[in-house]
C-alpha positions in Angstrom: -56.4 -93.9 -51.2 -59.8 -95.8 -51.6 -60.5 -99.5 -51.5 -61.0 -99.7 -55.2 -57.5 -98.3 -55.7 -56.1 -100.9 -53.4 -57.6 -103.7 -55.5 -55.4 -102.6 -58.4 -52.2 -103.2 -56.5 -53.0 -105.9 -53.8 -53.9 -109.6 -54.2 -57.5 -110.5 -53.6 -56.5 -112.5 -50.5 -55.3 -109.3 -48.9 -57.9 -106.7 -49.8 -60.7 -109.1 -48.9 -59.1 -109.2 -45.4 -60.7 -106.2 -43.6 -58.1 -105.8 -40.8 -55.3 -105.9 -43.3 -56.9 -103.5 -45.6 -57.5 -101.0 -42.8 -53.9 -101.3 -41.8 -52.7 -100.6 -45.3 -55.0 -97.6 -45.7 -53.7 -96.1 -42.5 -50.2 -96.7 -43.5 -50.7 -95.1 -46.8 -52.3 -92.1 -45.1 -49.3 -91.7 -42.8 -46.9 -91.9 -45.7 -48.9 -89.3 -47.6 -48.8 -87.0 -44.6 -45.0 -87.5 -44.2 -44.5 -86.7 -47.9 -46.5 -83.5 -47.5 -44.5 -82.5 -44.4 -41.2 -83.1 -46.2 -42.4 -81.0 -49.2 -43.5 -78.2 -46.8 -40.2 -78.4 -45.0 -38.3 -78.2 -48.2 -40.2 -75.1 -49.3 -39.6 -73.5 -45.9 -35.9 -74.2 -46.1 -35.7 -72.2 -49.3 -37.1 -69.1 -47.6 -34.4 -66.9 -46.1 -34.7 -66.6 -42.3 -35.6 -63.2 -40.9 -32.9 -63.5 -38.2 -30.0 -65.8 -37.3 -27.7 -66.5 -34.4 -24.1 -67.8 -34.9 -21.2 -68.5 -32.6 -18.5 -65.8 -32.0 -14.8 -66.4 -31.8 -13.3 -63.6 -29.6 -9.9 -62.9 -31.0 -8.1 -60.1 -29.1 -11.6 -58.8 -28.1 -12.6 -58.8 -31.8 -15.9 -60.4 -32.9 -15.0 -63.0 -35.5 -17.8 -65.2 -37.1 -18.2 -67.6 -40.0 -19.3 -66.0 -43.3 -20.2 -67.8 -46.5 -19.3 -66.3 -49.9 -20.6 -67.3 -53.3 -18.1 -68.6 -55.9 -18.5 -68.1 -59.6 -19.5 -71.7 -60.1 -22.5 -71.4 -57.7 -20.9 -73.1 -54.7 -20.4 -71.5 -51.3 -17.2 -71.2 -49.3 -16.7 -70.5 -45.6 -14.4 -67.7 -44.6 -13.8 -65.8 -41.4 -15.6 -62.4 -40.9 -14.8 -59.5 -38.6 -17.9 -57.6 -37.2 -16.9 -53.9 -37.0 -19.4 -51.2 -35.9 -16.6 -48.6 -36.2 -15.6 -49.1 -39.8 -17.8 -48.2 -42.8 -15.7 -49.9 -45.4 -16.1 -53.4 -46.7 -12.6 -54.9 -46.7 -11.6 -58.3 -48.1 -8.4 -60.1 -48.6 -6.9 -60.6 -52.1 -7.6 -64.4 -51.8 -11.3 -63.8 -51.2 -11.5 -61.3 -54.0 -10.0 -64.0 -56.3 -12.3 -66.7 -55.1 -15.4 -64.5 -55.8 -14.0 -63.5 -59.2 -14.0 -59.8 -58.4 -12.3 -57.5 -60.9 -9.6 -55.8 -58.8 -8.0 -52.5 -59.7 -4.8 -51.4 -58.0 -2.9 -48.1 -58.0 0.3 -49.3 -56.4 -0.7 -48.5 -52.9 -4.2 -50.1 -52.5 -6.7 -52.1 -54.4 -10.5 -51.8 -54.9 -13.2 -53.9 -56.6 -16.9 -53.8 -57.2 -18.4 -55.4 -54.0 -20.0 -58.9 -54.2 -23.8 -58.9 -54.4 -24.2 -60.5 -51.0 -22.7 -62.6 -48.2 -24.4 -65.3 -46.1 -24.4 -65.5 -42.3 -26.0 -68.5 -40.7 -28.2 -69.2 -43.7 -29.4 -65.6 -44.0 -28.4 -63.6 -47.1 -27.0 -60.2 -46.3 -27.0 -57.9 -49.4 -24.1 -55.5 -49.9 -25.9 -53.0 -52.0 -25.2 -50.2 -49.5 -21.4 -50.6 -50.1 -19.9 -48.7 -53.0 -16.7 -50.7 -53.3 -14.6 -53.4 -51.6 -11.2 -52.3 -50.3 -8.5 -54.9 -50.8 -5.0 -54.5 -49.1 -2.1 -54.7 -51.4 -0.1 -57.6 -50.1 2.8 -59.8 -51.3 1.6 -62.8 -53.3 2.5 -65.2 -50.5 0.2 -63.2 -48.1 -2.9 -62.9 -50.3 -5.0 -64.4 -47.5 -4.1 -61.5 -45.1 -6.7 -58.8 -44.8 -5.2 -57.3 -41.6 -2.0 -58.8 -40.3 -2.6 -60.7 -37.0 -6.2 -61.7 -37.6 -7.8 -64.7 -39.2 -10.6 -62.7 -40.8 -10.6 -62.3 -44.6 -13.7 -60.1 -44.8 -14.9 -57.3 -42.7 -18.6 -56.7 -42.0 -18.8 -52.9 -41.8 -21.2 -50.4 -40.1 -22.7 -49.4 -43.5 -24.1 -53.0 -43.7 -24.9 -53.5 -40.1 -27.0 -50.3 -39.9 -29.7 -51.9 -42.0 -30.4 -54.6 -39.4 -31.1 -55.5 -35.8 -27.8 -56.6 -34.3 -27.1 -58.3 -31.0 -23.5 -58.9 -29.8 -23.6 -61.3 -26.9 -20.1 -61.3 -25.3 -20.9 -63.5 -22.2 -22.4 -66.3 -24.4 -20.2 -65.7 -27.4 -23.0 -65.3 -29.9 -23.8 -62.9 -32.7 -27.3 -62.3 -33.9 -28.5 -60.3 -37.0 -32.0 -59.9 -38.2 -34.4 -57.7 -40.2 -35.5 -54.6 -38.3 -37.8 -55.3 -35.3 -37.1 -59.1 -35.4 -34.7 -59.4 -32.4 -35.9 -59.4 -28.9 -33.6 -57.0 -27.1 -33.3 -57.0 -23.3 -31.6 -54.8 -20.7 -31.4 -51.1 -20.1 -31.7 -48.9 -23.2 -30.1 -45.7 -24.4 -30.7 -43.4 -27.4 -27.8 -43.5 -29.9 -26.9 -41.2 -32.7 -26.3 -43.1 -35.9 -24.5 -41.3 -38.8 -26.7 -41.8 -41.8 -23.8 -42.2 -44.3 -21.5 -44.4 -42.3 -23.6 -46.1 -39.7 -21.2 -44.9 -37.0 -22.7 -44.9 -33.5 -22.3 -42.4 -30.7 -23.8 -42.8 -27.2 -24.4 -39.9 -24.7 -21.8 -40.2 -22.0 -20.4 -38.5 -18.9 -16.9 -38.4 -17.4 -16.2 -36.2 -14.4 -19.8 -34.9 -14.7 -19.1 -33.5 -18.2 -21.2 -34.5 -21.2 -19.5 -36.2 -24.1 -20.6 -38.3 -27.0 -18.5 -41.5 -27.2 -18.5 -43.8 -30.1 -19.3 -47.5 -29.9 -16.7 -49.6 -31.7 -16.8 -53.4 -31.1 -14.2 -53.8 -33.8 -11.6 -52.2 -31.5 -9.8 -54.2 -28.8 -9.3 -51.1 -26.7 -11.1 -47.9 -25.9 -9.8 -44.4 -26.9 -10.1 -40.9 -25.7 -9.0 -37.8 -27.7 -5.7 -36.3 -26.9 -7.3 -33.2 -25.3 -9.6 -35.2 -23.0 -6.9 -37.8 -22.2 -4.4 -35.2 -21.2 -7.0 -33.2 -19.2 -8.0 -36.3 -17.1 -4.3 -37.4 -16.7 -3.4 -34.0 -15.4 -6.4 -33.8 -13.0 -5.9 -37.4 -11.8 -2.2 -38.3 -11.5 -3.3 -41.1 -9.1 -5.1 -42.9 -11.9 -2.8 -45.7 -13.2 -1.1 -44.7 -16.4 1.8 -45.9 -18.6 3.4 -45.7 -22.0 3.4 -48.7 -24.4 0.5 -50.5 -25.9 0.5 -53.8 -24.2 -2.3 -56.4 -23.9 -5.6 -55.3 -25.4 -4.1 -51.9 -26.3 -1.8 -53.5 -28.7 -4.0 -53.3 -31.8 -1.1 -54.2 -34.1 -2.2 -51.9 -36.9 -0.3 -48.7 -36.1 3.2 -49.9 -36.6 6.1 -48.7 -34.5 3.9 -45.9 -33.0 2.3 -48.2 -30.5 5.3 -48.4 -28.3 4.7 -44.7 -27.6 1.0 -44.8 -27.0 -0.2 -43.4 -23.6 -2.6 -45.6 -21.6 -4.6 -44.8 -18.5 -7.4 -46.3 -16.4 -10.4 -44.1 -16.1 -11.8 -44.6 -12.6 -15.5 -44.1 -13.5 -17.6 -43.1 -16.6 -21.2 -43.1 -17.5 -21.9 -44.6 -20.9 -25.6 -44.2 -21.7 -27.3 -45.9 -18.8 -24.1 -47.8 -17.7 -21.8 -46.9 -14.9 -18.4 -48.3 -15.8 -15.3 -48.4 -13.6 -11.6 -48.9 -14.2 -11.8 -48.7 -17.9 -8.5 -49.0 -19.8 -8.2 -46.4 -22.5 -5.5 -45.2 -24.9 -4.9 -41.8 -26.2 -6.5 -41.5 -29.7 -3.7 -41.1 -32.2 -4.1 -38.3 -34.8 -4.5 -40.8 -37.7 -7.3 -42.6 -35.8 -8.9 -39.4 -34.8 -9.2 -38.3 -38.4 -10.6 -41.6 -39.4 -13.3 -41.7 -36.8 -14.3 -38.0 -37.2 -14.9 -38.7 -40.9 -17.2 -41.7 -39.9 -18.9 -39.7 -37.2 -19.4 -36.6 -39.3 -18.2 -34.5 -36.4 -15.4 -34.1 -33.9 -15.0 -37.1 -31.6 -13.9 -37.2 -28.0 -13.5 -40.9 -27.8 -15.0 -44.3 -28.3 -15.6 -47.4 -26.3 -14.0 -50.6 -27.6 -14.9 -54.2 -26.7 -12.6 -54.2 -23.7 -15.1 -52.1 -21.7 -18.1 -54.2 -22.6 -17.1 -57.9 -22.2 -19.8 -58.5 -19.5 -22.7 -57.2 -21.7 -25.1 -58.3 -24.4 -25.2 -55.2 -26.7 -28.4 -54.8 -28.8 -28.4 -52.3 -31.6 -31.8 -51.2 -32.9 -30.5 -49.0 -35.7 -34.0 -48.2 -37.1 -35.1 -46.7 -33.8 -31.7 -45.3 -32.9 -31.7 -47.3 -29.6 -29.0 -49.3 -27.9 -29.6 -52.0 -25.3 -27.2 -53.2 -22.6 -27.9 -56.4 -20.8 -25.5 -57.4 -18.0 -24.7 -61.1 -18.4 -21.6 -61.4 -16.2 -19.8 -59.5 -13.4 -16.4 -61.1 -14.1 -13.4 -58.7 -13.7 -11.1 -59.4 -16.6 -7.3 -59.1 -15.7 -6.7 -57.4 -19.0 -3.3 -56.0 -18.4 -1.6 -58.9 -16.5 0.8 -59.7 -19.3 4.4 -59.8 -20.5 5.3 -56.2 -21.4 6.0 -56.5 -25.1 4.5 -54.4 -27.8 4.1 -56.5 -31.0 3.6 -55.8 -34.7 2.2 -58.7 -36.6 3.7 -59.1 -40.1 2.2 -60.2 -43.4 4.6 -63.3 -43.3 2.9 -64.3 -40.0 5.9 -63.4 -37.8 5.7 -61.0 -34.9 8.1 -58.1 -34.5 8.8 -56.7 -31.1 8.5 -52.9 -31.6 9.0 -52.0 -27.9 9.1 -53.1 -24.3 7.0 -51.4 -21.6 8.6 -50.2 -18.4 7.5 -51.4 -14.9 8.5 -49.2 -11.9 10.8 -47.2 -14.1 12.7 -50.1 -15.6 12.3 -52.2 -18.7 10.0 -55.1 -17.9 12.0 -57.4 -20.2 15.5 -55.8 -20.4 17.0 -58.6 -22.5 14.7 -57.8 -25.5 15.3 -55.0 -28.0 13.0 -53.3 -30.5 13.4 -55.1 -33.8 13.6 -58.5 -32.3 11.1 -61.2 -33.4 9.1 -63.3 -31.0 9.5 -66.9 -32.2 7.9 -68.9 -29.4 6.4 -68.7 -25.9 6.8 -71.8 -23.6 7.8 -73.9 -26.6 4.7 -72.9 -28.6 5.6 -71.3 -32.0 4.2 -67.8 -32.4 4.3 -67.4 -36.2 1.0 -68.3 -37.9 -0.9 -67.3 -34.8 -3.4 -64.4 -34.6 -2.6 -61.4 -32.5 -5.2 -62.7 -30.0 -3.5 -66.1 -29.8 -0.1 -64.5 -29.3 -1.4 -62.4 -26.4 -3.1 -65.5 -24.8 0.4 -67.0 -24.6 1.7 -63.8 -23.0 -1.0 -63.3 -20.3 -1.3 -65.0 -17.0 -1.2 -64.5 -13.2 1.2 -61.9 -11.9 4.6 -63.4 -11.2 4.2 -66.4 -13.6 7.2 -67.0 -15.8 7.1 -67.4 -19.5 10.0 -68.8 -21.6 10.4 -66.6 -24.6 12.3 -67.6 -27.7 13.5 -64.4 -29.3 15.2 -64.0 -32.7 17.7 -61.3 -33.4 19.5 -60.9 -36.7 18.8 -64.6 -37.6 19.9 -66.0 -34.3 17.6 -67.3 -31.5 18.1 -67.0 -27.8 15.9 -67.7 -24.7 14.6 -65.2 -22.2 12.6 -65.9 -19.0 10.1 -63.1 -18.4 7.5 -62.6 -15.7 3.9 -61.6 -16.1 3.5 -58.1 -14.7 0.5 -56.2 -13.4 0.4 -53.2 -15.8 -2.0 -50.3 -15.6 -2.9 -51.0 -12.0 -1.9 -50.8 -8.4 1.4 -52.4 -7.5 1.3 -55.6 -5.4 3.4 -53.8 -2.8 1.8 -50.5 -1.5 5.3 -49.0 -0.9 6.1 -49.1 -4.6 4.8 -46.8 -7.3 1.9 -47.8 -9.4 2.7 -50.5 -11.9 3.5 -49.1 -15.3 3.3 -45.5 -14.1 5.2 -42.9 -16.1 5.8 -39.3 -15.1 
């Protein structure tokens, strides 16, 4: 802004005053610079970021993040998203499908819809062009917000979408990062990984008992699995390894119905997973239905997979484009994953929790007053309905010997049970006794 211009707007007494004029010119220059900066910032804000980092809520070892969906009117709505490297299918709740205005087709057992064009994570648009359809569970009208009973997530971010990006799952710092290929700075030891081109399913070269296996990587699972053949082989060769029957704690995925009370669990003393040497890993026998599902994703027979329970101390980097996984140790904390009340739970669509079984401890029922078919109504006066499965288990875990007051409902009547936290799938506190939770 020149002096002649200032004369148009300022009284003669001011522009003839040299110091005042200089001050005003400098002020105008600063304001002009700020305006240009604001315009540049506004333009930059309209450019999609190349990578983003958002907080993780760990719910029963599952990675849950905020996801934003576009509504027909152009506004955005926040919902909870489940990051799952082991599932190729985009899944959404009926409520989310309605919010997005998707045309839903149902056949009486399940529903599908054309997938939405994109979702947004941390300001970064994630296209869903790689997904052929959205799968929508057929739920009662009063449970239309339920994608999977027992979780708060209403949309699942599948492996078919993740495979197009760099992905970093930081368990110690509870952060999730996603970026365009070659944008994330991965650290730690690295391993080659096999990525199924169709599903995005990952397998990592592994060793157990000096035998080579390819084990999947499934951070969507709260527990690790081994095939029936490998599980039985190891259990027979190592009767001293802690083992039990009944999916308690992280093994209680809540999606297999009443079968989970009969699941076999074991602690594998040592395994090599890529460059990692892992010890005392809790695993479950891979049920036939799960085996068929994962073999379809892997495109080959599968001997097992590692779930989140085995990797809680690591930052896991997935460079899909270069078929490379990174493992960065961020903590050495030993999680007391099976120090719990020995119930096996099934979350229901109406938010209640059915007790489908009770695990034994030293050959006896760990909570003898409870029967299969009862409902868990409260723990230490905290209501359990409307909780997630992870929240329910946080109420049931603790230090060995701690007591929990359970309110149990049976045929419409409630009663109170005092149960102790037990040390399942591990050595007994007293050396003279058998291993806790051991079954022969």
